[in-house]
PASENU-978045 format. One record per residue (C-alpha): residue number from 0; residue in three letters; x, y, z. Coordinates in nm, 4 decimals, always signed. Layout:
N
<marnu seq="NUM" type="Ala" px="X" py="Y" pz="Z"/>
...
//
This chain:
105
<marnu seq="0" type="Met" px="+1.4607" py="+1.3438" pz="-1.3605"/>
<marnu seq="1" type="Asp" px="+1.2166" py="+1.0678" pz="-1.3582"/>
<marnu seq="2" type="Val" px="+1.3622" py="+0.7822" pz="-1.5389"/>
<marnu seq="3" type="Ile" px="+1.2590" py="+0.3919" pz="-1.2731"/>
<marnu seq="4" type="Ala" px="+1.4864" py="+0.1172" pz="-1.3205"/>
<marnu seq="5" type="Tyr" px="+1.3502" py="-0.2037" pz="-1.3040"/>
<marnu seq="6" type="Glu" px="+1.5198" py="-0.5076" pz="-1.1898"/>
<marnu seq="7" type="Val" px="+1.4478" py="-0.8871" pz="-1.2456"/>
<marnu seq="8" type="Asn" px="+1.6577" py="-1.1740" pz="-1.1056"/>
<marnu seq="9" type="Leu" px="+1.6694" py="-1.4682" pz="-1.2445"/>
<marnu seq="10" type="Phe" px="+1.7749" py="-1.8170" pz="-1.1709"/>
<marnu seq="11" type="Val" px="+1.8112" py="-2.0205" pz="-1.4150"/>
<marnu seq="12" type="Gln" px="+1.9588" py="-2.3659" pz="-1.3348"/>
<marnu seq="13" type="Gln" px="+2.2235" py="-2.4324" pz="-1.5882"/>
<marnu seq="14" type="Ala" px="+2.1088" py="-2.7844" pz="-1.7277"/>
<marnu seq="15" type="Ile" px="+1.8702" py="-2.5487" pz="-1.9556"/>
<marnu seq="16" type="Leu" px="+2.0701" py="-2.2895" pz="-2.0159"/>
<marnu seq="17" type="Asp" px="+2.1743" py="-2.2753" pz="-2.4107"/>
<marnu seq="18" type="Glu" px="+1.7977" py="-2.2728" pz="-2.4445"/>
<marnu seq="19" type="Tyr" px="+1.7185" py="-1.9902" pz="-2.2157"/>
<marnu seq="20" type="Arg" px="+1.9911" py="-1.7732" pz="-2.3334"/>
<marnu seq="21" type="Pro" px="+1.8963" py="-1.6714" pz="-2.7147"/>
<marnu seq="22" type="Trp" px="+1.4931" py="-1.7136" pz="-2.5700"/>
<marnu seq="23" type="Leu" px="+1.6358" py="-1.4468" pz="-2.2851"/>
<marnu seq="24" type="Asp" px="+1.8078" py="-1.2372" pz="-2.5071"/>
<marnu seq="25" type="Ala" px="+1.5287" py="-1.1822" pz="-2.7534"/>
<marnu seq="26" type="His" px="+1.2713" py="-1.1932" pz="-2.4458"/>
<marnu seq="27" type="Val" px="+1.4622" py="-0.8446" pz="-2.3659"/>
<marnu seq="28" type="Arg" px="+1.4335" py="-0.6757" pz="-2.7092"/>
<marnu seq="29" type="Ala" px="+1.0514" py="-0.7156" pz="-2.6658"/>
<marnu seq="30" type="Met" px="+1.0656" py="-0.5479" pz="-2.3225"/>
<marnu seq="31" type="Cys" px="+1.2569" py="-0.2937" pz="-2.4896"/>
<marnu seq="32" type="Ala" px="+1.0498" py="-0.2217" pz="-2.7375"/>
<marnu seq="33" type="Leu" px="+0.6781" py="-0.1535" pz="-2.5280"/>
<marnu seq="34" type="Pro" px="+0.6378" py="+0.1608" pz="-2.4963"/>
<marnu seq="35" type="Gly" px="+0.8520" py="+0.3303" pz="-2.2389"/>
<marnu seq="36" type="Phe" px="+1.0685" py="+0.1067" pz="-2.2181"/>
<marnu seq="37" type="Leu" px="+1.4417" py="+0.3460" pz="-2.3086"/>
<marnu seq="38" type="Gly" px="+1.6653" py="+0.0160" pz="-2.2972"/>
<marnu seq="39" type="Ala" px="+1.8220" py="-0.2456" pz="-2.0335"/>
<marnu seq="40" type="Glu" px="+2.1668" py="-0.3719" pz="-1.9502"/>
<marnu seq="41" type="Trp" px="+2.1786" py="-0.7657" pz="-1.9024"/>
<marnu seq="42" type="Phe" px="+2.3829" py="-0.8984" pz="-1.6531"/>
<marnu seq="43" type="Glu" px="+2.5501" py="-1.2176" pz="-1.5056"/>
<marnu seq="44" type="Arg" px="+2.5909" py="-1.1964" pz="-1.1342"/>
<marnu seq="45" type="Ser" px="+2.9329" py="-1.3505" pz="-0.9699"/>
<marnu seq="46" type="Asp" px="+2.9056" py="-1.2497" pz="-0.6570"/>
<marnu seq="47" type="Pro" px="+2.7471" py="-1.3412" pz="-0.4242"/>
<marnu seq="48" type="Ala" px="+2.7891" py="-1.6691" pz="-0.5967"/>
<marnu seq="49" type="Ala" px="+2.5487" py="-1.8209" pz="-0.8109"/>
<marnu seq="50" type="Ala" px="+2.4475" py="-2.2204" pz="-0.6833"/>
<marnu seq="51" type="Asp" px="+2.6494" py="-2.4767" pz="-0.8172"/>
<marnu seq="52" type="Asp" px="+2.3749" py="-2.5786" pz="-1.0762"/>
<marnu seq="53" type="Glu" px="+2.2099" py="-2.3069" pz="-1.2150"/>
<marnu seq="54" type="Val" px="+2.3929" py="-1.8695" pz="-1.3079"/>
<marnu seq="55" type="Val" px="+2.2315" py="-1.5905" pz="-1.1893"/>
<marnu seq="56" type="Phe" px="+2.1327" py="-1.3147" pz="-1.4045"/>
<marnu seq="57" type="Cys" px="+2.0388" py="-0.9156" pz="-1.3470"/>
<marnu seq="58" type="Val" px="+1.8834" py="-0.7670" pz="-1.6454"/>
<marnu seq="59" type="His" px="+1.7771" py="-0.3725" pz="-1.4979"/>
<marnu seq="60" type="Tyr" px="+1.5624" py="-0.2090" pz="-1.7705"/>
<marnu seq="61" type="Arg" px="+1.5216" py="+0.1417" pz="-1.8105"/>
<marnu seq="62" type="Leu" px="+1.1690" py="+0.3134" pz="-1.8503"/>
<marnu seq="63" type="Thr" px="+1.0349" py="+0.6909" pz="-1.8423"/>
<marnu seq="64" type="Asp" px="+0.8531" py="+0.6868" pz="-1.5465"/>
<marnu seq="65" type="Glu" px="+0.6357" py="+0.5253" pz="-1.2964"/>
<marnu seq="66" type="Ala" px="+0.3364" py="+0.5760" pz="-1.5207"/>
<marnu seq="67" type="Ala" px="+0.5224" py="+0.4183" pz="-1.8062"/>
<marnu seq="68" type="Leu" px="+0.5855" py="+0.0466" pz="-1.5084"/>
<marnu seq="69" type="Ala" px="+0.2417" py="+0.0749" pz="-1.4306"/>
<marnu seq="70" type="Asp" px="+0.0767" py="+0.0283" pz="-1.8333"/>
<marnu seq="71" type="Tyr" px="+0.3856" py="-0.2537" pz="-1.8362"/>
<marnu seq="72" type="Phe" px="+0.2540" py="-0.4305" pz="-1.5118"/>
<marnu seq="73" type="Arg" px="-0.1544" py="-0.3791" pz="-1.6200"/>
<marnu seq="74" type="Asp" px="-0.0514" py="-0.4773" pz="-2.0043"/>
<marnu seq="75" type="His" px="+0.1944" py="-0.6683" pz="-2.0777"/>
<marnu seq="76" type="Ala" px="+0.3580" py="-0.8408" pz="-1.7434"/>
<marnu seq="77" type="Ala" px="+0.1656" py="-1.1430" pz="-1.7699"/>
<marnu seq="78" type="His" px="+0.2125" py="-1.2284" pz="-2.0741"/>
<marnu seq="79" type="Met" px="+0.5583" py="-1.1876" pz="-2.1170"/>
<marnu seq="80" type="Arg" px="+0.5786" py="-1.3613" pz="-1.7842"/>
<marnu seq="81" type="Ala" px="+0.3669" py="-1.6196" pz="-1.8605"/>
<marnu seq="82" type="Asp" px="+0.6007" py="-1.7221" pz="-2.1507"/>
<marnu seq="83" type="Gly" px="+0.9374" py="-1.8105" pz="-1.9649"/>
<marnu seq="84" type="Val" px="+0.6566" py="-2.0694" pz="-1.7457"/>
<marnu seq="85" type="Ala" px="+0.6183" py="-2.2203" pz="-2.0277"/>
<marnu seq="86" type="Arg" px="+0.8725" py="-2.2895" pz="-2.1869"/>
<marnu seq="87" type="Phe" px="+1.1290" py="-2.3489" pz="-1.8830"/>
<marnu seq="88" type="Gly" px="+0.8688" py="-2.3923" pz="-1.5944"/>
<marnu seq="89" type="Asp" px="+1.0231" py="-2.4220" pz="-1.2517"/>
<marnu seq="90" type="Arg" px="+1.3343" py="-2.4888" pz="-1.4026"/>
<marnu seq="91" type="Phe" px="+1.4627" py="-2.1448" pz="-1.3066"/>
<marnu seq="92" type="Arg" px="+1.2664" py="-1.8873" pz="-1.0695"/>
<marnu seq="93" type="Ala" px="+1.2814" py="-1.4706" pz="-1.0558"/>
<marnu seq="94" type="Asp" px="+1.2629" py="-1.1853" pz="-0.8487"/>
<marnu seq="95" type="Arg" px="+1.1600" py="-0.8368" pz="-0.9195"/>
<marnu seq="96" type="Arg" px="+1.3272" py="-0.4514" pz="-0.7714"/>
<marnu seq="97" type="Val" px="+1.1594" py="-0.1075" pz="-0.8930"/>
<marnu seq="98" type="Leu" px="+1.4266" py="+0.1647" pz="-0.8527"/>
<marnu seq="99" type="Arg" px="+1.3768" py="+0.5041" pz="-0.8514"/>
<marnu seq="100" type="Ser" px="+1.6380" py="+0.7572" pz="-1.0195"/>
<marnu seq="101" type="Leu" px="+1.7749" py="+0.9624" pz="-0.7335"/>
<marnu seq="102" type="Ala" px="+2.1254" py="+1.1142" pz="-0.9798"/>
<marnu seq="103" type="Arg" px="+2.3009" py="+1.0364" pz="-1.1978"/>
<marnu seq="104" type="Tyr" px="+2.6599" py="+1.0585" pz="-1.1857"/>
//
């Protein structure tokens, strides 16, 4: 089982939520259309609680393998990330991590 989870945590100022939610929906759909992506799940984090002026979203992308993720980083990541920064500037921030599946129950 070589499925990779690519997790993106997004700390979004509440002032931009009405614009950010539809943008993020379209962004996740575009990511899922890239080669090697199997799908995604979008969560709102409830614990630990977000700061009073922000909402924290967590998106888990599933990819076929590490090669697909490497291809994403090489060919698409800069463009996909730049779109959010161009639209929302410093009104959100993101952190990311990569997880390799060891077992599925």
